[in-house]
C-alpha positions in Angstrom: 126.1 102.6 112.9 125.4 106.1 112.5 123.6 108.0 116.2 120.3 109.3 114.6 119.2 110.5 117.7 120.6 114.4 117.3 120.2 113.9 113.7 117.7 116.8 111.5 115.7 115.9 108.7 113.9 118.7 105.9 110.2 117.6 105.6 107.9 119.8 103.7 110.0 123.3 104.7 110.3 122.1 108.3 113.3 120.8 110.2 112.4 117.4 111.9 114.5 115.6 114.3 114.4 112.0 115.9 113.5 113.4 119.1 110.3 115.3 118.0 109.2 112.1 116.3 109.4 110.8 120.0 107.9 113.4 121.3 105.2 113.4 118.5 104.8 109.7 119.1 104.3 109.8 122.8 101.7 112.8 122.8 99.5 110.7 120.1 99.3 107.3 122.0 97.0 107.8 123.9 94.2 110.0 121.3 95.6 107.7 118.0 95.0 103.8 118.1 97.9 102.2 116.2 97.4 100.7 113.1 97.8 96.3 113.1 99.6 95.0 110.1 97.3 92.2 107.9 99.3 90.1 106.1 97.9 90.1 102.3 98.0 86.8 100.7 97.8 88.1 97.4 100.9 90.0 97.4 102.3 87.6 99.7 102.0 85.3 96.8 103.3 87.9 93.6 106.3 88.3 95.9 107.3 85.1 96.9 106.6 86.3 100.5 105.4 87.4 103.6 103.8 90.7 102.6 101.9 92.7 105.1 100.2 95.9 104.9 99.4 98.7 107.3 95.4 99.4 106.8 94.9 103.4 107.3 91.7 103.1 105.4 90.1 100.9 108.5 90.8 104.1 110.5 87.4 106.0 111.5 88.5 109.2 109.5 89.8 107.0 106.7 93.0 108.4 106.5 96.5 109.1 108.9 96.2 113.0 108.3 94.7 112.8 112.5 98.3 112.6 113.7 99.7 115.1 111.8 96.7 117.4 112.6 96.9 116.2 116.4 100.6 116.6 116.9 100.3 120.3 115.5 97.1 121.6 117.7 99.1 119.6 120.5 102.4 122.2 120.3 99.9 125.4 119.7 100.8 127.9 122.4 98.2 129.2 124.9 97.7 132.4 122.6 97.9 130.5 119.4 94.7 128.0 121.2 92.5 131.7 121.9 92.7 132.5 118.5 
């Protein structure tokens, strides 16, 4: 199995490392409530397997965009914040 810890990915014209993802997760843990998985009887029946859905639409904002926005804002320098 390959070691992904030092791997960097290109996402939306930016380089993102596994370490960046761990840092973002740590920054968000006190701000964002984890979304629970909810079993879907309909899709489970259709697939013949247990299917769970992560219902991001149940968040107060109705979307998962707050994670990216908060993470970006938390990385701003003091100068950037003052603008």
